PDB file of N, CA, C, O and CB in Angstrom:
ATOM      1  N   MET A   1     109.139  86.631-157.988  1.00  0.00           N
ATOM      2  CA  MET A   1     110.040  87.821-157.590  1.00  0.00           C
ATOM      3  C   MET A   1     111.217  87.204-157.333  1.00  0.00           C
ATOM      4  O   MET A   1     111.346  86.985-156.128  1.00  0.00           O
ATOM      5  CB  MET A   1     109.594  88.692-156.364  1.00  0.00           C
ATOM      6  N   ILE A   2     112.304  86.768-158.130  1.00  0.00           N
ATOM      7  CA  ILE A   2     113.592  86.698-157.224  1.00  0.00           C
ATOM      8  C   ILE A   2     114.220  87.581-156.901  1.00  0.00           C
ATOM      9  O   ILE A   2     114.580  88.597-157.498  1.00  0.00           O
ATOM     10  CB  ILE A   2     114.465  86.090-157.573  1.00  0.00           C
ATOM     11  N   TYR A   3     114.474  87.002-155.333  1.00  0.00           N
ATOM     12  CA  TYR A   3     114.827  88.424-154.483  1.00  0.00           C
ATOM     13  C   TYR A   3     116.062  88.791-154.692  1.00  0.00           C
ATOM     14  O   TYR A   3     116.792  88.087-153.994  1.00  0.00           O
ATOM     15  CB  TYR A   3     114.714  88.379-152.939  1.00  0.00           C
ATOM     16  N   THR A   4     116.951  89.921-155.614  1.00  0.00           N
ATOM     17  CA  THR A   4     118.223  89.856-155.656  1.00  0.00           C
ATOM     18  C   THR A   4     118.471  91.303-154.835  1.00  0.00           C
ATOM     19  O   THR A   4     119.557  91.809-155.118  1.00  0.00           O
ATOM     20  CB  THR A   4     118.807  89.651-157.206  1.00  0.00           C
ATOM     21  N   GLY A   5     117.845  91.887-154.090  1.00  0.00           N
ATOM     22  CA  GLY A   5     117.987  92.762-152.738  1.00  0.00           C
ATOM     23  C   GLY A   5     117.818  94.200-153.662  1.00  0.00           C
ATOM     24  O   GLY A   5     118.498  95.203-153.445  1.00  0.00           O
ATOM     25  N   LEU A   6     116.775  94.099-154.737  1.00  0.00           N
ATOM     26  CA  LEU A   6     116.616  95.180-155.426  1.00  0.00           C
ATOM     27  C   LEU A   6     115.750  94.984-155.985  1.00  0.00           C
ATOM     28  O   LEU A   6     115.738  93.903-156.574  1.00  0.00           O
ATOM     29  CB  LEU A   6     117.426  95.604-156.079  1.00  0.00           C
ATOM     30  N   MET A   7     114.338  96.041-156.154  1.00  0.00           N
ATOM     31  CA  MET A   7     112.980  95.725-156.866  1.00  0.00           C
ATOM     32  C   MET A   7     113.196  96.478-158.115  1.00  0.00           C
ATOM     33  O   MET A   7     114.151  97.255-158.098  1.00  0.00           O
ATOM     34  CB  MET A   7     111.550  96.216-156.039  1.00  0.00           C
ATOM     35  N   THR A   8     112.422  96.394-159.312  1.00  0.00           N
ATOM     36  CA  THR A   8     111.951  97.160-160.174  1.00  0.00           C
ATOM     37  C   THR A   8     111.045  97.943-160.232  1.00  0.00           C
ATOM     38  O   THR A   8     110.136  97.661-159.451  1.00  0.00           O
ATOM     39  CB  THR A   8     111.805  96.734-160.821  1.00  0.00           C
ATOM     40  N   ILE A   9     110.842  99.065-160.991  1.00  0.00           N
ATOM     41  CA  ILE A   9     109.677  99.580-160.761  1.00  0.00           C
ATOM     42  C   ILE A   9     108.044  98.975-160.657  1.00  0.00           C
ATOM     43  O   ILE A   9     107.100  99.171-159.892  1.00  0.00           O
ATOM     44  CB  ILE A   9     109.786 100.349-161.588  1.00  0.00           C
ATOM     45  N   GLU A  10     108.292  98.108-161.910  1.00  0.00           N
ATOM     46  CA  GLU A  10     106.914  97.252-161.729  1.00  0.00           C
ATOM     47  C   GLU A  10     106.804  96.326-160.353  1.00  0.00           C
ATOM     48  O   GLU A  10     105.731  95.961-159.872  1.00  0.00           O
ATOM     49  CB  GLU A  10     106.779  96.172-163.059  1.00  0.00           C
ATOM     50  N   GLU A  11     107.836  96.080-159.927  1.00  0.00           N
ATOM     51  CA  GLU A  11     107.634  95.467-158.929  1.00  0.00           C
ATOM     52  C   GLU A  11     107.182  96.131-157.240  1.00  0.00           C
ATOM     53  O   GLU A  11     106.274  95.844-156.459  1.00  0.00           O
ATOM     54  CB  GLU A  11     108.752  94.824-159.036  1.00  0.00           C
ATOM     55  N   LEU A  12     108.186  97.009-157.200  1.00  0.00           N
ATOM     56  CA  LEU A  12     107.947  98.030-156.525  1.00  0.00           C
ATOM     57  C   LEU A  12     106.550  98.601-156.435  1.00  0.00           C
ATOM     58  O   LEU A  12     106.058  98.739-155.315  1.00  0.00           O
ATOM     59  CB  LEU A  12     108.737  98.838-156.941  1.00  0.00           C
ATOM     60  N   ALA A  13     105.686  99.037-157.799  1.00  0.00           N
ATOM     61  CA  ALA A  13     104.422  99.271-157.763  1.00  0.00           C
ATOM     62  C   ALA A  13     103.299  97.971-156.927  1.00  0.00           C
ATOM     63  O   ALA A  13     102.375  98.115-156.127  1.00  0.00           O
ATOM     64  CB  ALA A  13     104.170  99.516-159.304  1.00  0.00           C
ATOM     65  N   ASP A  14     103.664  97.229-157.307  1.00  0.00           N
ATOM     66  CA  ASP A  14     102.871  96.052-156.587  1.00  0.00           C
ATOM     67  C   ASP A  14     102.882  95.835-155.345  1.00  0.00           C
ATOM     68  O   ASP A  14     101.940  95.682-154.568  1.00  0.00           O
ATOM     69  CB  ASP A  14     103.174  94.922-156.957  1.00  0.00           C
ATOM     70  N   TYR A  15     104.597  95.819-155.082  1.00  0.00           N
ATOM     71  CA  TYR A  15     104.662  95.786-153.623  1.00  0.00           C
ATOM     72  C   TYR A  15     103.498  96.937-152.619  1.00  0.00           C
ATOM     73  O   TYR A  15     102.865  96.654-151.602  1.00  0.00           O
ATOM     74  CB  TYR A  15     106.327  96.174-153.359  1.00  0.00           C
ATOM     75  N   LEU A  16     103.555  98.264-153.386  1.00  0.00           N
ATOM     76  CA  LEU A  16     103.204  99.405-152.704  1.00  0.00           C
ATOM     77  C   LEU A  16     101.613  99.355-152.934  1.00  0.00           C
ATOM     78  O   LEU A  16     100.844 100.018-152.237  1.00  0.00           O
ATOM     79  CB  LEU A  16     103.998 100.760-153.261  1.00  0.00           C
ATOM     80  N   LYS A  17     101.127  98.386-154.126  1.00  0.00           N
ATOM     81  CA  LYS A  17      99.786  98.614-154.661  1.00  0.00           C
ATOM     82  C   LYS A  17      99.468 100.123-154.850  1.00  0.00           C
ATOM     83  O   LYS A  17      98.655 100.687-154.118  1.00  0.00           O
ATOM     84  CB  LYS A  17      98.753  97.978-153.726  1.00  0.00           C
ATOM     85  N   VAL A  18     100.155 100.788-155.892  1.00  0.00           N
ATOM     86  CA  VAL A  18     100.463 101.817-156.714  1.00  0.00           C
ATOM     87  C   VAL A  18     100.499 101.552-158.148  1.00  0.00           C
ATOM     88  O   VAL A  18     100.855 100.551-158.769  1.00  0.00           O
ATOM     89  CB  VAL A  18     101.606 102.305-156.336  1.00  0.00           C
ATOM     90  N   THR A  19     100.176 102.360-158.420  1.00  0.00           N
ATOM     91  CA  THR A  19     100.469 102.496-159.990  1.00  0.00           C
ATOM     92  C   THR A  19     102.104 103.178-160.442  1.00  0.00           C
ATOM     93  O   THR A  19     102.806 104.060-159.947  1.00  0.00           O
ATOM     94  CB  THR A  19      99.162 103.624-160.623  1.00  0.00           C
ATOM     95  N   ARG A  20     102.218 102.457-161.374  1.00  0.00           N
ATOM     96  CA  ARG A  20     103.762 102.761-161.939  1.00  0.00           C
ATOM     97  C   ARG A  20     103.722 104.543-162.035  1.00  0.00           C
ATOM     98  O   ARG A  20     104.498 105.155-161.300  1.00  0.00           O
ATOM     99  CB  ARG A  20     104.090 101.871-163.818  1.00  0.00           C
ATOM    100  N   ARG A  21     102.935 105.204-162.822  1.00  0.00           N
ATOM    101  CA  ARG A  21     102.982 106.485-162.635  1.00  0.00           C
ATOM    102  C   ARG A  21     103.000 107.662-161.542  1.00  0.00           C
ATOM    103  O   ARG A  21     103.330 108.848-161.565  1.00  0.00           O
ATOM    104  CB  ARG A  21     102.311 106.604-163.140  1.00  0.00           C
ATOM    105  N   THR A  22     102.396 106.613-160.389  1.00  0.00           N
ATOM    106  CA  THR A  22     102.517 107.191-159.265  1.00  0.00           C
ATOM    107  C   THR A  22     104.152 106.824-158.821  1.00  0.00           C
ATOM    108  O   THR A  22     104.614 107.770-158.183  1.00  0.00           O
ATOM    109  CB  THR A  22     101.312 106.679-158.289  1.00  0.00           C
ATOM    110  N   ILE A  23     104.906 105.969-158.951  1.00  0.00           N
ATOM    111  CA  ILE A  23     106.186 105.820-158.518  1.00  0.00           C
ATOM    112  C   ILE A  23     106.891 106.805-159.258  1.00  0.00           C
ATOM    113  O   ILE A  23     107.731 107.516-158.707  1.00  0.00           O
ATOM    114  CB  ILE A  23     106.716 104.473-158.669  1.00  0.00           C
ATOM    115  N   TYR A  24     106.557 106.923-160.712  1.00  0.00           N
ATOM    116  CA  TYR A  24     107.365 107.810-161.574  1.00  0.00           C
ATOM    117  C   TYR A  24     107.527 109.579-160.891  1.00  0.00           C
ATOM    118  O   TYR A  24     108.472 110.355-160.747  1.00  0.00           O
ATOM    119  CB  TYR A  24     106.495 107.759-163.182  1.00  0.00           C
ATOM    120  N   ASP A  25     106.260 109.620-160.651  1.00  0.00           N
ATOM    121  CA  ASP A  25     105.588 111.106-159.644  1.00  0.00           C
ATOM    122  C   ASP A  25     106.847 111.036-158.685  1.00  0.00           C
ATOM    123  O   ASP A  25     107.774 111.840-158.778  1.00  0.00           O
ATOM    124  CB  ASP A  25     103.654 110.875-158.530  1.00  0.00           C
ATOM    125  N   TRP A  26     106.812 110.139-157.870  1.00  0.00           N
ATOM    126  CA  TRP A  26     107.340 110.047-156.607  1.00  0.00           C
ATOM    127  C   TRP A  26     108.684 110.384-157.075  1.00  0.00           C
ATOM    128  O   TRP A  26     109.317 111.285-156.524  1.00  0.00           O
ATOM    129  CB  TRP A  26     107.135 108.680-155.812  1.00  0.00           C
ATOM    130  N   LEU A  27     109.203 109.656-158.147  1.00  0.00           N
ATOM    131  CA  LEU A  27     111.379 109.729-158.622  1.00  0.00           C
ATOM    132  C   LEU A  27     110.870 111.315-159.077  1.00  0.00           C
ATOM    133  O   LEU A  27     111.723 112.101-158.665  1.00  0.00           O
ATOM    134  CB  LEU A  27     112.470 108.195-160.679  1.00  0.00           C
ATOM    135  N   LYS A  28     110.213 111.743-159.499  1.00  0.00           N
ATOM    136  CA  LYS A  28     110.338 113.043-159.860  1.00  0.00           C
ATOM    137  C   LYS A  28     110.651 114.255-159.300  1.00  0.00           C
ATOM    138  O   LYS A  28     111.323 115.188-159.738  1.00  0.00           O
ATOM    139  CB  LYS A  28     109.560 113.233-160.219  1.00  0.00           C
ATOM    140  N   HIS A  29     109.910 114.063-157.997  1.00  0.00           N
ATOM    141  CA  HIS A  29     109.967 114.951-157.157  1.00  0.00           C
ATOM    142  C   HIS A  29     110.704 114.235-155.677  1.00  0.00           C
ATOM    143  O   HIS A  29     110.455 114.518-154.506  1.00  0.00           O
ATOM    144  CB  HIS A  29     108.486 115.532-157.074  1.00  0.00           C
ATOM    145  N   ASN A  30     111.496 113.416-156.124  1.00  0.00           N
ATOM    146  CA  ASN A  30     112.803 112.995-155.051  1.00  0.00           C
ATOM    147  C   ASN A  30     111.907 112.636-153.810  1.00  0.00           C
ATOM    148  O   ASN A  30     112.142 113.030-152.668  1.00  0.00           O
ATOM    149  CB  ASN A  30     114.110 114.454-154.619  1.00  0.00           C
ATOM    150  N   LYS A  31     110.698 111.722-154.231  1.00  0.00           N
ATOM    151  CA  LYS A  31     110.000 111.703-152.361  1.00  0.00           C
ATOM    152  C   LYS A  31     110.113 110.208-152.246  1.00  0.00           C
ATOM    153  O   LYS A  31     109.266 109.581-151.610  1.00  0.00           O
ATOM    154  CB  LYS A  31     107.914 112.331-151.972  1.00  0.00           C
ATOM    155  N   ILE A  32     111.240 109.546-152.904  1.00  0.00           N
ATOM    156  CA  ILE A  32     111.131 108.002-152.498  1.00  0.00           C
ATOM    157  C   ILE A  32     112.765 107.617-152.787  1.00  0.00           C
ATOM    158  O   ILE A  32     113.466 107.844-153.773  1.00  0.00           O
ATOM    159  CB  ILE A  32     109.834 106.964-153.606  1.00  0.00           C
ATOM    160  N   PRO A  33     113.113 106.829-151.293  1.00  0.00           N
ATOM    161  CA  PRO A  33     114.190 106.384-152.064  1.00  0.00           C
ATOM    162  C   PRO A  33     114.950 105.689-152.894  1.00  0.00           C
ATOM    163  O   PRO A  33     114.619 104.511-152.758  1.00  0.00           O
ATOM    164  CB  PRO A  33     114.487 106.326-151.814  1.00  0.00           C
ATOM    165  N   ALA A  34     115.825 105.790-153.713  1.00  0.00           N
ATOM    166  CA  ALA A  34     115.751 104.993-155.459  1.00  0.00           C
ATOM    167  C   ALA A  34     117.604 104.761-155.854  1.00  0.00           C
ATOM    168  O   ALA A  34     118.337 105.739-155.709  1.00  0.00           O
ATOM    169  CB  ALA A  34     114.761 106.568-157.107  1.00  0.00           C
ATOM    170  N   VAL A  35     117.849 104.208-156.054  1.00  0.00           N
ATOM    171  CA  VAL A  35     119.169 104.565-157.383  1.00  0.00           C
ATOM    172  C   VAL A  35     118.617 104.102-158.651  1.00  0.00           C
ATOM    173  O   VAL A  35     117.668 103.331-158.797  1.00  0.00           O
ATOM    174  CB  VAL A  35     120.841 103.615-157.210  1.00  0.00           C
ATOM    175  N   LYS A  36     119.586 104.872-159.884  1.00  0.00           N
ATOM    176  CA  LYS A  36     119.500 104.776-160.927  1.00  0.00           C
ATOM    177  C   LYS A  36     120.719 103.909-161.247  1.00  0.00           C
ATOM    178  O   LYS A  36     121.846 103.963-160.754  1.00  0.00           O
ATOM    179  CB  LYS A  36     119.302 105.948-161.458  1.00  0.00           C
ATOM    180  N   LEU A  37     120.225 103.091-162.194  1.00  0.00           N
ATOM    181  CA  LEU A  37     121.824 101.894-162.405  1.00  0.00           C
ATOM    182  C   LEU A  37     121.314 101.840-164.064  1.00  0.00           C
ATOM    183  O   LEU A  37     120.156 101.732-164.466  1.00  0.00           O
ATOM    184  CB  LEU A  37     121.857  99.635-161.221  1.00  0.00           C
ATOM    185  N   VAL A  38     122.484 101.944-164.822  1.00  0.00           N
ATOM    186  CA  VAL A  38     122.930 101.908-166.200  1.00  0.00           C
ATOM    187  C   VAL A  38     121.329 102.297-166.379  1.00  0.00           C
ATOM    188  O   VAL A  38     120.599 101.307-166.365  1.00  0.00           O
ATOM    189  CB  VAL A  38     123.733 100.344-166.954  1.00  0.00           C
ATOM    190  N   GLY A  39     120.648 103.590-166.547  1.00  0.00           N
ATOM    191  CA  GLY A  39     119.426 104.048-166.762  1.00  0.00           C
ATOM    192  C   GLY A  39     118.256 103.028-166.458  1.00  0.00           C
ATOM    193  O   GLY A  39     117.404 102.839-167.326  1.00  0.00           O
ATOM    194  N   GLN A  40     118.228 102.733-165.919  1.00  0.00           N
ATOM    195  CA  GLN A  40     116.722 101.901-164.646  1.00  0.00           C
ATOM    196  C   GLN A  40     116.791 102.171-163.361  1.00  0.00           C
ATOM    197  O   GLN A  40     117.864 102.084-162.764  1.00  0.00           O
ATOM    198  CB  GLN A  40     116.652 100.105-164.414  1.00  0.00           C
ATOM    199  N   TRP A  41     115.784 102.494-162.824  1.00  0.00           N
ATOM    200  CA  TRP A  41     115.432 103.014-161.446  1.00  0.00           C
ATOM    201  C   TRP A  41     115.656 101.262-160.772  1.00  0.00           C
ATOM    202  O   TRP A  41     115.544 100.250-161.463  1.00  0.00           O
ATOM    203  CB  TRP A  41     113.500 103.938-161.319  1.00  0.00           C
ATOM    204  N   ARG A  42     115.909 101.282-159.635  1.00  0.00           N
ATOM    205  CA  ARG A  42     115.998 100.170-158.785  1.00  0.00           C
ATOM    206  C   ARG A  42     116.047 101.069-156.745  1.00  0.00           C
ATOM    207  O   ARG A  42     116.498 102.035-156.129  1.00  0.00           O
ATOM    208  CB  ARG A  42     117.789  99.134-159.483  1.00  0.00           C
ATOM    209  N   PHE A  43     115.065  99.590-156.544  1.00  0.00           N
ATOM    210  CA  PHE A  43     114.786 100.223-155.251  1.00  0.00           C
ATOM    211  C   PHE A  43     114.938  99.206-154.401  1.00  0.00           C
ATOM    212  O   PHE A  43     114.525  98.068-154.621  1.00  0.00           O
ATOM    213  CB  PHE A  43     113.466 100.881-155.085  1.00  0.00           C
ATOM    214  N   ARG A  44     115.591  99.602-153.297  1.00  0.00           N
ATOM    215  CA  ARG A  44     115.858  98.583-152.178  1.00  0.00           C
ATOM    216  C   ARG A  44     114.689  98.297-151.183  1.00  0.00           C
ATOM    217  O   ARG A  44     113.936  99.244-150.961  1.00  0.00           O
ATOM    218  CB  ARG A  44     117.045  99.075-151.341  1.00  0.00           C
ATOM    219  N   ARG A  45     114.428  97.038-150.519  1.00  0.00           N
ATOM    220  CA  ARG A  45     112.883  96.864-150.028  1.00  0.00           C
ATOM    221  C   ARG A  45     113.472  97.103-148.652  1.00  0.00           C
ATOM    222  O   ARG A  45     112.545  97.258-147.856  1.00  0.00           O
ATOM    223  CB  ARG A  45     111.895  95.229-150.338  1.00  0.00           C
ATOM    224  N   GLU A  46     114.839  97.206-147.976  1.00  0.00           N
ATOM    225  CA  GLU A  46     114.782  97.743-146.625  1.00  0.00           C
ATOM    226  C   GLU A  46     114.965  99.259-146.592  1.00  0.00           C
ATOM    227  O   GLU A  46     114.828  99.899-145.550  1.00  0.00           O
ATOM    228  CB  GLU A  46     115.834  97.084-145.768  1.00  0.00           C
ATOM    229  N   LYS A  47     115.333  99.912-147.973  1.00  0.00           N
ATOM    230  CA  LYS A  47     114.986 101.305-147.750  1.00  0.00           C
ATOM    231  C   LYS A  47     113.412 101.997-148.229  1.00  0.00           C
ATOM    232  O   LYS A  47     113.012 103.132-147.974  1.00  0.00           O
ATOM    233  CB  LYS A  47     116.118 102.024-148.501  1.00  0.00           C
ATOM    234  N   ILE A  48     112.771 101.021-148.920  1.00  0.00           N
ATOM    235  CA  ILE A  48     110.999 101.591-148.895  1.00  0.00           C
ATOM    236  C   ILE A  48     110.325 101.167-147.798  1.00  0.00           C
ATOM    237  O   ILE A  48     109.191 101.597-147.583  1.00  0.00           O
ATOM    238  CB  ILE A  48     109.987 101.021-150.137  1.00  0.00           C
ATOM    239  N   ASP A  49     111.046 100.091-146.791  1.00  0.00           N
ATOM    240  CA  ASP A  49     110.340  99.338-145.974  1.00  0.00           C
ATOM    241  C   ASP A  49     110.414 101.229-144.834  1.00  0.00           C
ATOM    242  O   ASP A  49     109.493 101.969-144.489  1.00  0.00           O
ATOM    243  CB  ASP A  49     111.300  97.383-145.380  1.00  0.00           C
ATOM    244  N   ALA A  50     111.908 101.331-144.614  1.00  0.00           N
ATOM    245  CA  ALA A  50     111.898 102.407-143.506  1.00  0.00           C
ATOM    246  C   ALA A  50     111.227 103.388-143.934  1.00  0.00           C
ATOM    247  O   ALA A  50     110.409 103.714-143.074  1.00  0.00           O
ATOM    248  CB  ALA A  50     113.158 102.923-143.060  1.00  0.00           C
ATOM    249  N   TRP A  51     111.138 104.329-145.277  1.00  0.00           N
ATOM    250  CA  TRP A  51     110.774 105.138-145.703  1.00  0.00           C
ATOM    251  C   TRP A  51     109.070 105.153-145.006  1.00  0.00           C
ATOM    252  O   TRP A  51     108.577 105.974-144.234  1.00  0.00           O
ATOM    253  CB  TRP A  51     111.156 105.020-147.121  1.00  0.00           C
ATOM    254  N   LEU A  52     108.410 103.823-145.669  1.00  0.00           N
ATOM    255  CA  LEU A  52     106.933 103.586-145.441  1.00  0.00           C
ATOM    256  C   LEU A  52     107.163 104.178-143.877  1.00  0.00           C
ATOM    257  O   LEU A  52     106.764 105.331-143.714  1.00  0.00           O
ATOM    258  CB  LEU A  52     106.264 101.755-145.680  1.00  0.00           C
ATOM    259  N   GLU A  53     107.661 103.623-142.915  1.00  0.00           N
ATOM    260  CA  GLU A  53     107.918 103.732-141.398  1.00  0.00           C
ATOM    261  C   GLU A  53     107.584 105.045-141.195  1.00  0.00           C
ATOM    262  O   GLU A  53     106.609 105.546-140.633  1.00  0.00           O
ATOM    263  CB  GLU A  53     109.392 103.409-140.863  1.00  0.00           C
ATOM    264  N   ASN A  54     108.639 105.582-141.794  1.00  0.00           N
ATOM    265  CA  ASN A  54     108.953 107.330-141.444  1.00  0.00           C
ATOM    266  C   ASN A  54     107.572 108.046-142.035  1.00  0.00           C
ATOM    267  O   ASN A  54     107.083 108.970-141.385  1.00  0.00           O
ATOM    268  CB  ASN A  54     110.626 108.109-142.464  1.00  0.00           C
ATOM    269  N   LYS A  55     107.153 107.753-142.870  1.00  0.00           N
ATOM    270  CA  LYS A  55     105.870 108.181-143.733  1.00  0.00           C
ATOM    271  C   LYS A  55     104.800 108.169-142.701  1.00  0.00           C
ATOM    272  O   LYS A  55     104.120 109.187-142.578  1.00  0.00           O
ATOM    273  CB  LYS A  55     105.469 107.120-145.058  1.00  0.00           C
ATOM    274  N   THR A  56     104.474 106.697-141.622  1.00  0.00           N
ATOM    275  CA  THR A  56     103.264 106.071-140.899  1.00  0.00           C
ATOM    276  C   THR A  56     103.878 106.642-139.651  1.00  0.00           C
ATOM    277  O   THR A  56     102.888 107.160-139.135  1.00  0.00           O
ATOM    278  CB  THR A  56     102.941 104.269-140.986  1.00  0.00           C
ATOM    279  N   SER A  57     104.826 106.861-138.888  1.00  0.00           N
ATOM    280  CA  SER A  57     105.254 107.319-137.948  1.00  0.00           C
ATOM    281  C   SER A  57     104.963 108.515-137.335  1.00  0.00           C
ATOM    282  O   SER A  57     105.612 109.439-137.826  1.00  0.00           O
ATOM    283  CB  SER A  57     106.145 107.243-138.120  1.00  0.00           C
ATOM    284  N   PRO A  58     103.917 108.973-136.067  1.00  0.00           N
ATOM    285  CA  PRO A  58     103.222 110.349-135.672  1.00  0.00           C
ATOM    286  C   PRO A  58     104.907 111.536-135.854  1.00  0.00           C
ATOM    287  O   PRO A  58     106.116 111.379-135.682  1.00  0.00           O
ATOM    288  CB  PRO A  58     102.335 110.175-133.515  1.00  0.00           C
ATOM    289  N   SER A  59     103.997 112.646-136.282  1.00  0.00           N
ATOM    290  CA  SER A  59     105.506 113.579-136.230  1.00  0.00           C
ATOM    291  C   SER A  59     105.620 114.347-134.243  1.00  0.00           C
ATOM    292  O   SER A  59     106.575 115.045-133.904  1.00  0.00           O
ATOM    293  CB  SER A  59     105.246 115.437-137.888  1.00  0.00           C
TER     294      SER A  59
END
């Protein structure tokens, strides 16, 4: 992957070890930080890492 600061759905699915369908489901339910640019979803690695940290931190 060439690092541009943003990941595609395919790159994010590989990064998180989930299916693309899971990513689309999370997007549909606003469960994951994302931005839509020119009709395509993109994800900042820093925001994804922070989201993961928040999900794994004790409440």
